[in-house]
N, C-alpha and C positions, 0 to 999 in steps of 0.2 A: 283173925278175920276168917269168916266162913269160906270154905272152898268154893261154894256157889258164887258168892259175892266176888271173890278173887278172880274167878273165871269170867264173870260178866265184865268186870273192870278191865281185865286183860284184853278181852275181845273188843271192847270199846276203844281202848288205846291203840290196838293194832289197826283197826279201821280208820281211826283218826290220822295216824301217820301214813297209812296206806294211801288215803285220799290225797294227802299232801304230796307224797311221792309221785302220784299219778299226774297231777296237773301242774304243780309248781316247777318241776324240772324242765318241762317243755314250754312253759309260759312265754319266755322271751323269744324263742324260735317261732312259735305260733303267732305272737303279736307282730313280729317283724316281717315274716314271710307272707302270712295270710291276710293280715289286716293293715300291713304297711305302716306300722307305727314307727316313729323316729326313736333313736336311742334314748333320748331324754324321756319320752313317753313310756318306754319300756322300763326305764329306771324308776320312774315315778310309780308305775304299777307294782313293781317288785318291792319298792320301798315302803309301801303301805303295810306290808307284813311286819317290818321292823318297828314301825310306829305303833302298830297294834300290840306287838310283843312288849314294848316299853310301857304302854299305858294300861293294858288290860289287867296286870297283876294288882295294881292299885284300885282300879274301879271295881273289878269283879271280886276281888278280895274283900272290899268294903261291903259290897252287896251280899256276898255269901256269909260274911261274919255277922252282919247286923240285921239284914232285912229279910232274907229268903233262906229256905233250906238249900243246902249246897247241891243236892242231887236234882232238885227241881230247876235251879238256876242253870246247871250244866245242861240239862235236857232242853230248856228253852233256848239257851245260847247255841247249842248244836243245831236246833231247828232253824233259828234265825240265820245262822251262818250258811246252812244249806240253801235256804231261799235266796240269800244274797249272792251266793255263788251261781245259782241258776240265773238270776237276773243279770249278773255280770257276763255270763256266757252268751246272752242274747245281744250284747252291744257290738256294734260294727265300727264305731269310731271313738276316738279318745274324748273324754269329757265325763260329766256326771252321769250317773245311771238315770235312765229315763224317768223313774219315779221320783227322783230327787232333783228337780230343776232348781236352778239358783235364782236369787232375787235380782232386781235391776242393778244394785250396786255391784254385785258379783259379776254380772255380765259386763258392766262398765269397766271393771278392773281386769277383765279377761279371765276371771276365775272359773269360767265354764269350759275352758280348754287349755290345758297345759299351764295352769296358774302359777306354779312355782317356777317354771322355766323362764318366763320373761317379765311378768307384769306386777308381781307383788310389790316391788319397790316403788312403782309408779303410783300406787294407791296409798 
């Protein structure tokens, strides 16, 4: 591997984990103290990362191997992730992000606020 490419990839990986370290470590404290989320809501917010870590290797691996150039896919996913983090930072209450409103069935089942916590079994 060329030295220039190794350096660029190293910088990208450093910034990726640097960003995780900046916001993920203090996420629970900020959600609980500033936004007054319950423990269940904080757990659900933190648990989305585990869900993404389990699903993304299959989905992104398929897309990178079959449909898109890997470097273009990584660039697009980093951009989309940055936009979603910015949108998430504008939220002030627990629920779906403002751009992703749920349909009437989801509202009926309580899926627009703390859906795993209480109401999934009722639907």
